[in-house]
C-alpha positions in Angstrom: -10.6 -21.4 -52.1 -8.4 -22.8 -49.3 -9.3 -25.2 -46.9 -8.4 -25.2 -43.3 -6.8 -28.7 -42.4 -8.4 -29.9 -39.4 -5.8 -31.7 -38.1 -3.3 -28.6 -38.8 -1.9 -27.5 -35.2 -2.9 -24.6 -34.2 -0.9 -21.3 -34.1 1.4 -20.7 -31.8 0.4 -17.8 -29.5 1.4 -14.7 -29.6 2.8 -12.6 -26.9 0.4 -10.2 -25.9 -2.0 -13.4 -26.4 -0.5 -15.2 -24.0 -0.5 -12.5 -21.3 -4.2 -11.4 -21.6 -4.5 -15.5 -20.8 -2.0 -15.6 -18.1 -4.3 -12.6 -16.2 -7.6 -13.9 -17.1 -6.0 -17.3 -15.1 -5.2 -14.8 -12.6 -8.4 -12.9 -12.0 -10.1 -15.9 -12.4 -7.9 -17.3 -9.3 -8.2 -14.3 -7.0 -12.3 -13.6 -7.7 -12.4 -17.7 -6.8 -11.5 -16.4 -3.2 -14.1 -15.4 -0.6 -12.3 -13.5 1.5 -10.4 -11.9 -1.6 -13.2 -10.8 -3.0 -14.6 -9.1 0.3 -11.2 -7.6 1.0 -11.8 -6.3 -3.0 -15.2 -4.6 -2.1 -14.2 -2.6 1.1 -11.4 -1.2 -1.3 -13.5 -0.2 -4.1 -15.8 1.4 -1.1 -12.8 3.2 0.4 -11.2 4.3 -3.5 -15.2 5.6 -3.6 -15.0 7.7 -0.7 -11.6 8.9 -1.3 -13.0 9.9 -5.1 -16.2 11.6 -4.0 -15.1 13.0 -1.1 -16.1 16.8 -1.9 -19.5 15.7 -3.4 -20.1 13.7 0.3 -18.8 16.3 2.5 -18.5 19.3 0.5 -15.4 21.5 2.3 -15.9 25.1 3.4 -12.5 26.1 4.2 -9.9 27.4 1.8 -7.6 24.1 2.4 -9.7 20.9 2.5 -7.8 18.8 4.4 -8.6 21.2 7.4 -11.4 19.9 9.7 -13.9 22.6 9.8 -14.9 23.7 13.2 -18.0 24.1 14.9 -17.5 25.9 18.5 -21.3 25.4 19.0 -21.9 21.9 18.5 -18.8 20.8 20.8 -19.3 16.7 22.1 -22.3 16.2 20.1 -23.2 12.7 19.7 -24.0 11.1 16.4 -27.1 11.9 14.6 -27.3 15.2 15.6 -28.4 17.6 12.2 -25.2 18.5 10.6 -23.0 16.0 11.9 -24.4 12.6 11.1 -21.5 11.1 12.7 -21.3 13.6 15.7 -18.5 15.9 16.5 -15.2 16.0 18.5 -14.0 17.9 21.9 -12.9 20.4 19.2 -16.4 20.6 17.9 -14.6 18.9 14.3 -17.3 17.3 12.4 -16.2 13.1 12.4 -17.8 12.4 9.2 -16.0 15.1 7.6 -12.9 13.7 8.8 -13.6 10.5 8.4 -14.2 10.9 4.3 -11.4 13.2 3.9 -9.4 10.7 6.1 -9.4 8.5 2.8 -8.0 10.5 0.7 -5.4 11.5 3.2 -4.7 7.9 3.4 -4.9 7.0 0.1 -2.3 9.8 -0.4 -0.2 8.4 1.7 -0.3 5.1 1.0 0.1 5.8 -3.2 3.1 8.0 -2.1 5.3 5.4 0.2 4.7 2.9 -1.6 5.9 4.2 -5.1 8.3 5.9 -3.8 10.0 2.8 -1.8 9.2 0.0 -4.3 11.2 2.5 -6.7 13.9 2.1 -4.3 13.7 -1.2 -3.1 13.6 -2.7 -7.2 16.6 0.0 -8.1 18.9 -1.0 -5.0 17.9 -5.0 -4.8 18.7 -5.2 -8.4 22.0 -3.6 -8.1 23.2 -6.0 -5.5 22.1 -8.9 -7.1 23.7 -8.4 -10.5 26.7 -6.3 -9.5 27.2 -8.8 -6.3 30.9 -8.2 -4.7 31.8 -6.0 -2.5 28.9 -3.9 -4.1 26.5 -5.8 -2.9 27.8 -6.9 0.4 28.1 -3.1 1.4 24.3 -2.5 0.6 23.0 -5.6 2.6 25.0 -4.5 5.6 23.4 -0.9 4.8 19.4 -2.7 4.5 20.6 -5.1 7.7 21.2 -2.1 9.6 17.7 -0.6 8.6 16.0 -3.9 9.0 17.9 -4.5 12.8 15.0 -2.1 14.1 11.3 -2.2 14.2 9.6 -0.6 11.7 7.4 1.6 14.0 9.8 2.9 16.2 12.5 3.8 13.4 9.4 5.9 11.8 8.7 7.3 15.2 12.9 8.2 15.7 13.0 9.8 12.3 9.5 11.5 12.5 10.6 12.8 16.0 13.5 14.5 14.0 11.8 15.8 11.3 9.3 17.8 12.7 5.5 17.1 13.4 4.1 17.3 9.9 1.8 14.9 7.8 4.5 15.3 4.7 7.3 14.7 7.7 5.5 11.2 8.3 5.6 10.5 4.5 9.1 11.1 3.8 10.0 9.2 7.0 7.6 6.2 6.2 10.1 6.0 3.2 13.1 6.2 4.8 12.1 3.3 7.2 10.0 0.9 4.2 12.3 0.7 1.2 14.6 -2.0 3.0 12.0 -5.0 2.6 11.9 -4.2 -1.1 15.5 -4.1 -1.9 16.1 -7.5 -0.2 13.1 -9.3 -1.8 14.4 -8.0 -4.9 18.0 -9.1 -4.4 16.8 -12.8 -3.6 14.7 -12.7 -6.5 17.2 -11.5 -9.2 19.8 -14.0 -7.8 16.9 -17.0 -8.4 16.0 -15.8 -11.5 19.3 -15.5 -13.1 20.1 -19.3 -12.7 17.2 -20.0 -15.0 17.7 -21.8 -17.8 16.0 -19.1 -20.3 18.4 -16.6 -19.1 21.2 -18.5 -19.4 20.0 -19.3 -23.2 20.1 -15.6 -23.5 23.2 -14.9 -22.4 24.5 -17.7 -24.6 23.4 -16.0 -27.6 24.6 -12.8 -26.8 21.8 -10.6 -25.5 22.9 -7.5 -23.8 22.5 -7.1 -20.3 20.3 -5.0 -20.1 17.9 -6.5 -22.6 18.1 -10.0 -20.7 17.4 -7.4 -17.3 14.6 -6.2 -18.9 12.9 -8.6 -20.7 13.8 -12.3 -18.8 14.8 -11.3 -15.0 12.9 -8.0 -14.1 9.5 -9.6 -14.8 10.0 -12.6 -13.4 11.3 -11.0 -10.2 9.2 -8.9 -9.3 6.0 -10.7 -7.9 7.2 -11.2 -4.5 7.6 -7.1 -4.7 3.7 -7.0 -5.7 2.3 -9.0 -3.2 4.4 -6.8 -0.2 3.3 -3.5 -2.0 -0.3 -4.8 -1.6 0.1 -5.7 2.2 1.9 -2.4 2.9 -0.8 -0.4 1.5 -2.5 -1.3 4.4 0.4 -0.9 6.9 1.5 2.0 5.7 -2.0 3.8 6.7 -1.5 2.1 10.4 1.8 3.2 11.3 0.9 6.6 9.5 -2.2 7.0 12.1 -0.1 5.8 14.9 2.2 8.7 14.2 -0.7 10.9 14.1 -2.2 9.6 17.2 0.8 10.5 19.1 1.0 14.3 17.8 3.6 14.0 14.9 1.4 15.3 12.4 0.0 18.5 12.3 -3.5 19.3 14.5 -6.5 19.5 12.5 -5.9 18.1 9.8 -8.6 15.6 8.2 -6.9 12.3 9.3 -7.7 9.0 10.9 -4.9 8.8 13.4 -5.6 12.8 14.5 -9.4 11.8 15.1 -8.6 9.3 17.2 -6.2 10.9 18.9 -8.9 14.1 19.4 -11.9 11.8 20.4 -9.9 9.7 23.0 -10.4 12.3 26.0 -14.1 11.6 25.9 -14.0 7.8 25.8 -13.9 7.5 29.8 -17.1 9.5 29.8 -19.0 7.7 27.0 -18.3 9.9 23.8 -17.1 7.3 22.0 -18.3 7.8 18.5 -14.6 10.4 18.0 -12.7 7.5 18.2 -14.8 5.1 17.0 -15.4 5.9 13.6 -12.0 6.7 12.4 -10.5 3.7 14.1 -13.1 1.1 12.1 -12.0 3.0 8.5 -8.5 2.2 10.0 -9.5 -1.4 11.0 -11.1 -1.6 7.8 -8.4 -0.3 5.2 -5.9 -2.5 7.0 -8.5 -5.5 6.4 -9.1 -5.3 2.8 -5.0 -4.9 1.9 -4.4 -7.8 3.8 -7.1 -10.0 2.3 -6.3 -9.0 -1.0 -2.7 -9.4 -0.2 -2.6 -12.5 0.6 -5.1 -13.8 -2.3 -2.7 -12.6 -4.9 0.1 -14.3 -3.0 -1.8 -17.8 -3.0 -3.1 -16.7 -6.8 1.3 -16.1 -7.4 2.5 -18.8 -5.3 3.1 -21.8 -7.7 3.3 -23.9 -4.5 -0.2 -22.8 -3.6 -2.1 -24.3 -6.8 -4.9 -26.2 -6.3 -4.9 -25.7 -2.5 
């Protein structure tokens, strides 16, 4: 019968246990921030609205993203039977637009962030790893893109492509990838100087394995923070483009709803613009709160602050 020596050194943690412990520590740090928790609660509520949209506002049109029109109930105030949040000046149900607009915003955020992060990581990694004239050429292109304000650039591209929600998504993908490329290049150059990367090079590990196992996992932290912040910013920019008429009219999208309701604000019909405007505000606020909390949790300089 073997007896465990109480003075024996503890077993070395496995890679899985280390990752699990770090995730637990990160989660505890994030959840200890009250503003971050508020942001998470808002995000969960908005995601639940998007997921349960077919049950919250049953579509009665072939395309559920097209707002139903009730021309017999135009400009109805909140509380009207069948129109709990009122209607627009074109008979569109505000509640339907708010609920299904959450799906539209979620689709916009996920697609644009996913595409731009992948493009930015790829281009930033190439620039940081290859260096030389390749780095110079790619970064000069990035500088040109960054010299133009995001909203103005997205407005110009969307106007050229034509009024369409799909074209808004494409224009935002064209505009937002550059920041990720710049961040990734800087992180690649920084992480390459770390001792563990130099040690992996000395022992003869391949460049691909060094990048995959040592450089990339330690370079994506700022990317994750920026992506979280952009989840809110992208919806704000997309709603702005929809508001000025660069999306299809009549779709369930918060910017389109605000545009339809703006004419009635001066006449006291505030609801058609107020409710979708409030949703845009909550969406942007929630992801900014979570992004700030994530940045504080991942940045060692803020530890214990």
